C-alpha positions as a LaTeX table, in Angstrom:
\begin{tabular}{lrrr}
\hline
Residue & $x$ (\AA) & $y$ (\AA) & $z$ (\AA) \\
\hline
Met1 & $-6.34$ & $-19.98$ & $-19.82$ \\
Ser2 & $-6.69$ & $-16.84$ & $-17.68$ \\
Trp3 & $-3.92$ & $-14.71$ & $-17.61$ \\
Ser4 & $-4.65$ & $-11.87$ & $-14.67$ \\
Leu5 & $-1.51$ & $-9.82$ & $-14.59$ \\
Ser6 & $-1.03$ & $-6.41$ & $-13.16$ \\
Ser7 & 1.06 & $-3.72$ & $-13.42$ \\
Asp8 & 2.33 & $-3.95$ & $-9.75$ \\
Arg9 & 5.12 & $-6.18$ & $-11.06$ \\
Pro10 & 7.44 & $-7.37$ & $-13.61$ \\
Ile11 & 4.80 & $-8.58$ & $-16.36$ \\
Tyr12 & 7.42 & $-11.60$ & $-17.39$ \\
Ile13 & 7.42 & $-12.59$ & $-13.26$ \\
Gln14 & 3.85 & $-12.75$ & $-13.45$ \\
Leu15 & 4.21 & $-14.86$ & $-16.94$ \\
Thr16 & 6.50 & $-17.24$ & $-15.11$ \\
Glu17 & 4.48 & $-17.26$ & $-12.03$ \\
Lys18 & 0.95 & $-18.33$ & $-14.20$ \\
Ile19 & 2.86 & $-21.31$ & $-16.33$ \\
Glu20 & 4.86 & $-22.54$ & $-13.06$ \\
Met21 & 0.60 & $-23.04$ & $-11.64$ \\
Asp22 & $-0.45$ & $-24.52$ & $-14.91$ \\
Ile23 & 2.42 & $-27.16$ & $-14.75$ \\
Ile24 & 2.16 & $-28.06$ & $-11.05$ \\
Ser25 & $-1.50$ & $-28.12$ & $-11.34$ \\
Gly26 & $-1.55$ & $-30.64$ & $-14.07$ \\
Ile27 & $-2.83$ & $-28.38$ & $-17.12$ \\
Tyr28 & 0.65 & $-29.28$ & $-18.84$ \\
Lys29 & 1.77 & $-32.52$ & $-18.16$ \\
Ser30 & 5.70 & $-33.88$ & $-17.85$ \\
Gly31 & 6.83 & $-33.98$ & $-21.65$ \\
Asp32 & 4.30 & $-32.04$ & $-22.96$ \\
Lys33 & 4.73 & $-29.62$ & $-25.58$ \\
Ile34 & 3.84 & $-25.92$ & $-24.53$ \\
Pro35 & 2.82 & $-23.11$ & $-27.40$ \\
Pro36 & 4.97 & $-21.54$ & $-29.58$ \\
Val37 & 5.81 & $-18.12$ & $-27.98$ \\
Arg38 & 3.85 & $-16.13$ & $-30.52$ \\
Glu39 & 0.82 & $-18.09$ & $-29.75$ \\
Leu40 & 1.22 & $-17.75$ & $-25.87$ \\
Ala41 & 2.06 & $-14.07$ & $-26.24$ \\
Ala42 & $-1.31$ & $-14.00$ & $-28.57$ \\
Thr43 & $-3.12$ & $-15.85$ & $-25.52$ \\
Ala44 & $-1.82$ & $-13.36$ & $-23.04$ \\
Ala45 & $-1.96$ & $-10.77$ & $-24.63$ \\
Val46 & 1.44 & $-9.42$ & $-24.09$ \\
Asn47 & 4.91 & $-8.57$ & $-26.44$ \\
Pro48 & 6.63 & $-11.88$ & $-27.81$ \\
Asn49 & 9.83 & $-10.49$ & $-26.32$ \\
Thr50 & 8.42 & $-10.45$ & $-22.75$ \\
Met51 & 6.74 & $-14.31$ & $-22.92$ \\
Gln52 & 10.09 & $-14.97$ & $-24.59$ \\
Lys53 & 12.20 & $-14.15$ & $-21.41$ \\
Ala54 & 9.26 & $-15.72$ & $-18.94$ \\
Leu55 & 9.87 & $-18.86$ & $-20.99$ \\
Ala56 & 13.79 & $-18.23$ & $-20.43$ \\
Glu57 & 13.31 & $-17.94$ & $-17.24$ \\
Leu58 & 11.68 & $-21.50$ & $-16.66$ \\
Glu59 & 14.35 & $-23.12$ & $-18.21$ \\
Arg60 & 16.64 & $-21.90$ & $-16.35$ \\
Lys61 & 14.58 & $-23.23$ & $-13.77$ \\
Gly62 & 15.04 & $-26.63$ & $-15.47$ \\
Leu63 & 10.96 & $-26.56$ & $-15.64$ \\
Val64 & 10.96 & $-26.40$ & $-19.35$ \\
Tyr65 & 13.55 & $-27.61$ & $-22.10$ \\
Ser66 & 14.23 & $-26.76$ & $-25.72$ \\
Leu67 & 14.77 & $-29.06$ & $-28.46$ \\
Arg68 & 16.39 & $-27.11$ & $-31.51$ \\
Thr69 & 13.78 & $-27.79$ & $-33.91$ \\
Ser70 & 10.47 & $-29.11$ & $-32.58$ \\
Gly71 & 9.62 & $-26.15$ & $-30.10$ \\
Arg72 & 9.86 & $-26.47$ & $-26.00$ \\
Tyr73 & 8.74 & $-28.93$ & $-23.19$ \\
Ile74 & 8.24 & $-29.21$ & $-19.88$ \\
Thr75 & 10.69 & $-31.22$ & $-17.72$ \\
Asp76 & 10.45 & $-34.94$ & $-17.53$ \\
Asp77 & 11.96 & $-34.86$ & $-13.85$ \\
Ile78 & 8.52 & $-35.64$ & $-11.70$ \\
Arg79 & 11.14 & $-34.42$ & $-8.93$ \\
Lys80 & 11.49 & $-30.76$ & $-9.66$ \\
Ile81 & 7.77 & $-30.35$ & $-10.42$ \\
Glu82 & 6.70 & $-32.10$ & $-6.93$ \\
Glu83 & 9.55 & $-29.80$ & $-5.47$ \\
Leu84 & 8.56 & $-26.61$ & $-6.80$ \\
Lys85 & 4.81 & $-27.55$ & $-5.66$ \\
Thr86 & 6.24 & $-27.94$ & $-1.97$ \\
Gln87 & 8.12 & $-24.86$ & $-2.17$ \\
Leu88 & 4.96 & $-22.65$ & $-3.07$ \\
Ala89 & 3.14 & $-24.91$ & $-0.90$ \\
Ile90 & 5.61 & $-23.87$ & 2.46 \\
Ala91 & 5.08 & $-19.79$ & 0.99 \\
Gln92 & 1.45 & $-20.19$ & 0.87 \\
Thr93 & 1.38 & $-21.84$ & 4.52 \\
Asn94 & 4.10 & $-19.21$ & 5.70 \\
Glu95 & 1.91 & $-16.20$ & 4.19 \\
Phe96 & $-1.55$ & $-17.57$ & 5.53 \\
Leu97 & 0.50 & $-18.67$ & 9.13 \\
Glu98 & 1.50 & $-14.87$ & 9.37 \\
Lys99 & $-2.12$ & $-13.67$ & 8.35 \\
Met100 & $-3.63$ & $-15.44$ & 10.81 \\
Gln101 & $-1.01$ & $-14.21$ & 13.48 \\
Gly102 & $-1.81$ & $-10.91$ & 12.75 \\
Leu103 & $-5.27$ & $-11.13$ & 12.88 \\
Gly104 & $-4.59$ & $-12.94$ & 16.76 \\
Phe105 & $-5.61$ & $-16.49$ & 15.97 \\
Gly106 & $-3.14$ & $-19.07$ & 17.95 \\
Tyr107 & $-2.11$ & $-22.32$ & 16.60 \\
Lys108 & $-4.90$ & $-24.60$ & 17.90 \\
Glu109 & $-7.34$ & $-21.84$ & 16.55 \\
Val110 & $-5.91$ & $-21.90$ & 13.24 \\
Ile111 & $-5.75$ & $-25.95$ & 13.39 \\
Ser112 & $-9.54$ & $-25.43$ & 14.10 \\
Leu113 & $-10.31$ & $-23.53$ & 11.06 \\
Val114 & $-8.48$ & $-25.46$ & 8.85 \\
Glu115 & $-10.39$ & $-28.53$ & 10.14 \\
Ala116 & $-13.48$ & $-26.67$ & 9.62 \\
Gly117 & $-13.13$ & $-25.98$ & 6.36 \\
Tyr118 & $-12.15$ & $-29.28$ & 5.33 \\
Asn119 & $-15.28$ & $-30.24$ & 6.90 \\
Thr120 & $-17.63$ & $-28.08$ & 4.81 \\
Glu121 & $-16.34$ & $-29.22$ & 1.46 \\
\hline
\end{tabular}
């Protein structure tokens, strides 16, 4: 796992986003046990309290749940994971479209560029 953290935004938010991406991309699958706080914190090179705050945020969002004596697990609610994936895709798409409009591209030109990008793979 690569933890690319910057000082421009709160670290716990970046940690939350990283783990969310790991969930929607399938690195962590529904029902998987995630590593303990201290292990995750060591891997990310952050304070365990900061990692705890990130995991608490993921619990609040319903993506992670705790079992008192056995740790934290990824939600079994596949719909919740798919909803997050869709929300992130919409946000990325909107950001892309805003940038393309800023560059002066119209709808048809953007579609052509996207199609061309898919055809080169």
